[in-house]
N, C-alpha and C positions, 0 to 999 in steps of 0.2 A: 702584509703586518696590522690590518686592520683593525679596529677595535669599534664597538658604538660608541655613545656618549657617555655611556656608564660604565663604559671599559670593557664591556662583553665580549667575547671574540666572535666577529663576522662569520666565522669559519671559513673551509676550501672554499665551498662552491657559490657561499653569499658575496664575495670578491666579484663577480659580474652582474650584471645588471638584467634587466627582463628582457632585453636581446641576446641576451646568452655573453655579451661581451664584460671584458675585465675594464673597468675605468679608477684611475690611478688619484687622488681627489688632492685638494692643492694643500699646502705646509701653511700654517695659523700664523705663527710667530716670524715676524718677518723683520727685526730689526739689526742694527750692524755695529759694532764694534770700529769704532773711527779715533785717532787720533785727534779730530776737529776740537776746537777750543770747549765748544758749548757741548760735546756728545757725551749722551748718556752712559752709552758703556763705552769707556776710554781702555786700550790696552794695558794689561798691570800683570804681573809676577801672581802668581798662585790665586789669581782672582775666579777666574774661569774654570767650567767643569765639564765634560762630554761623556754623555749617557749614551750608549750605543748598545748592540747585538752584533754580535761577530757573524751572525749567521744576514745579515741584512745587505745587500750590496750598495746600497746605498749610505748607510751607516761605516761601513767597509770605508768607500773613497774619504771621509772625515778622518778616519784611522789610519791611514796611509798614507795622507796629506799631513797630518801631524807627527808622524816619523820624517819622512821625506824633509818637513822645517826645522826638525831639530827643537818641536816644541813638548818632548815627553818631559821636562823639568816646571815647565810652565804651568801647562794644562793637563789637569789628573782626568782621570777616567773610572766609569763605572761598568760593568758587562750585565746585560739581565740575560736569567738564564736562556737558552734554547728554548724550552719549551712555552708556547703560547695556548694558555686554554681558554675556557671558557670564559675567563676572567681578564685574559689580556697577559701580557707580559709581567713575570716577576723576576724577583734578584733571589739570589741564592740563601738557602736559611742555617742560622749558626752551624745546625748537624750538618750540613751538608759540606757548608766551609769549613767545620772538623776533618772533614774526611779528605781533603785535597790533596795529594803531594807535596804542595809547597803552592806559595802565595804567588809563584807566578806561573801556578798552573789555572789558566780562566777557561779552561773548557766548557766547563758548567758554568759559565757566568760570572760573577761578584756579589758580594755583598752591596748594598748603598752605601758609598763610602762616605756619604755626606750628614744623611737622616734615619737613615736604620729601615726605611720604607721597606714592604714586606710587596708591595704592586707598583708598578712603572707608574699607575694612571694617580696615585697620590703625588707626584712630582708634579703633574699638570694641574692639580685643585690645589697645592702651594702655591702656586705661578696665579691662578686664576678660580675662585673657589664655585664660581657661573662657567666654568670650561664646558661647552657645552661641542667640541670639536674629537677628533679621532686623537690615539694616545699613541704616536708614531716615532721610531728613533730615525737617525740619532735628534740627540739634545741638545744645546749649549748652553751651561743653565750660568749664570751670575752669581757666586757667592756672597758677594756685596752686600747687591738688592736681594738676592733671594728671589730670584725670576729668571723665567726663559728668555734668552737671548731670542734663540733661532730656533727652527728645526728642520730647516730645507737643506738640504744636504748640499747642495753646489753653494750656496751663498755660506755658509761655515765654511765648505773648505775654499773659498775665494777670501774669506776672512783670515783664516789662518797661511795662506800665500801670502799677506801685504802687510795685514798692521799689526802683526807683531815682530816687525825687523828690525823697529828700535831696540828691541830687549836681545838683540840672536846674537849670535857670534857672526863675523862676517862669512865663511864658510857658507851658515844657512841663510843669511839674510840676503845675499845673492843669489838663492836660487831660485830663478824666474819659469815659474811655472804656466805664465800667462801672460809672454811679451807681446808689447804692443805690437811688433809688426806682425804678428803674428795672430791677432785677436783674431781678427775676421774669419781667419783659415780653421782656430778653435772651435769661435760661436757655430760657425757651419758645420762641421763634423760632429761637433757636441750635439747639436739638434737632430739629425736625423738619425745618431748612434742611439739619443735618447728613448726618441719616441719608438724604435723599428727594431732595437737590440735590448737595451736596459729593458725598457718596459715592454718589448716585442715577447721575450720571454715568459713572462707575465699573462701579458692576454692569450698565449696561448694555451699555454697550465692551466688556467682557470674560465678558460673558455666552455661553456655547458652548452654549444649546440656544434652540431658537426662540421655546416657550415663555415661557420664562426671559426673557426680550428682551423679547418682547411687553411683558409686564407690566411692566419695569422701564422699559420709555422711556416708557409712556403714565403711570407714577408720576410722571417726571420732569416732563412736561409738566404734570400736572395740579398738582403743586404751583409750579412756575413762576408758573402763572394765578392760585393764591395771592398768590404776590409780588405781580404785579399790580396785583391788587384792593388788596394793602396799601398801595401806593403811589402809586395812586387816590386812596384818602383823604387821603392826605396832603397830596396836592399841591397845598391851598388854601396851605399855606406855600411861599414861592414854592423855594427849596428844599429837596425832601422829603427823609429817611431812612427807614430802614423801622420806627424807634421816635420817632415826632414830627420836630420842626425840629434833633435834633440827631444826629451824628455818635457812632456808639456802635462795639464790638466786632462785634456783630451785621451792619453794614456790611461791615467789612475780613474776616469769614467769609463772606462770599456773596460779595464784588467777586472773590475771585481765582478763583473757581467762573465766575462771569459772562463775565469778561473773556476768558477762553480758548473761550467755549462756541462763536461763530460762526469763530473763527479755528482751532477743532481740533475739537472735542466734536461739531459738526453732522457732519461726513465722516467723522471718525477714529472714533468710538464710536457714529454712526450713529444721532447724536440730533437727525433731521434731519424732525423734524414740524413743526416751525417755527423761524425764526431770530429771534435779540434784536433786532437792525436794522429786522426788519420787522415783527415780528409783537407785539413787546411796547413799544409808545411810553414807558411810563413806568420798566420797569426800563430801557429805552435810556439815556435821559433822565438817570435816575439812575446809571448805568455811567458816562457821558461827563462829566457833572459831578465825578464822586469823580477819574476819570482823568484831566482837563485842569484842575480847577480848586482842589481839594486836594494839597499838595505832601505826597509820600510814596505815591502810587499810581502815578504815569507811571513816575517813576524807578527802581519797582523791578522793573518790569513788561519783560520783554523778549521780542519777538513771536517772534525768530530761534530763541533759545535753547528757550523753549518748543514751539513749531513743530519744530524740529530731535528732539526729543527724543519726543514722541510718535510723529513718521511714521517715526522711524531705530534707534527701542529694540525695539517690538513688529513683530515680523517675519512672525508668526501675522496679526497684524492685516494688515498692509502689506508681503506677504513682498517687493518690489522696493525699500522704503524711499524711495518717492516724497513728496516735501514739497510739497505743493498749491501754486500762487503766491498763490491767492486764498483768504478776500475781499479787494478792495484798498478802500479801504485797511483793513488791521487794524481798528481803529478809529475810526468817523468824529468829525468837531469837534464839539465843543459849541458852539451858540450859540441 
């Protein structure tokens, strides 16, 4: 999802460094929303706006948490177009918007609802005219101060989890995705899933040397095997999750990679040693349970947006921009 400091796409193969390995750069804006008396960013109704791509798994985790925590009427959203070109992310233009079947159809993204910007990089320059970093999603924007609060997905997820509870009905305020007694377990599993699965598929797909690819693809599946074992141990409870029988942020963070796995990563990133639907029965059941049975997952997953982005924005991997029709269906039913 990278662009250079002036917004030009780094391109498919330039995600890798000179060794042939993928490197994910750190986020830049790291402010927090807080109820503390002297906080610059305080929780308020209709003050914040979320910018995302439906394709990006890191942005997807913030979208899912926004729904799970009942924040849809408190935090508004704009979605970039699925195509990243040589000038980075863009928004849907007015002509494209006029052809949408309905306002709820966001498979091609939305307009910029706040400023009418054409390009996502304009938002970063509005926050900081001298900005020289990467123009990444997600972005949590403050409409009052007209600046970026944070562009690190894991921190936005935590803010959505806890900092708006005073504004929410009890059913949402009491949903605890990061319970104190389980935080050590959650942090531990998040750490190795992030490095080896969330980022692992990118390390595999953007490898430019055979030996790097061979190492990374094996590592992804070794860690998927670990997840499969964890869920197998938990399945004595009817609906098992990663941490016992309770939905936590660990499930959200893994879901956004697994839901893309068979549809994109198997073919596009060459993660084709196994498929979730055929080779990982416990992960497959967990995935379908979240998608079909828990509000927040299905409605924030747009397979068209996801598949078009990956297959038509990385010409070095897929030079003709052909989007495979399969797998059919993108996700199987839960039963």
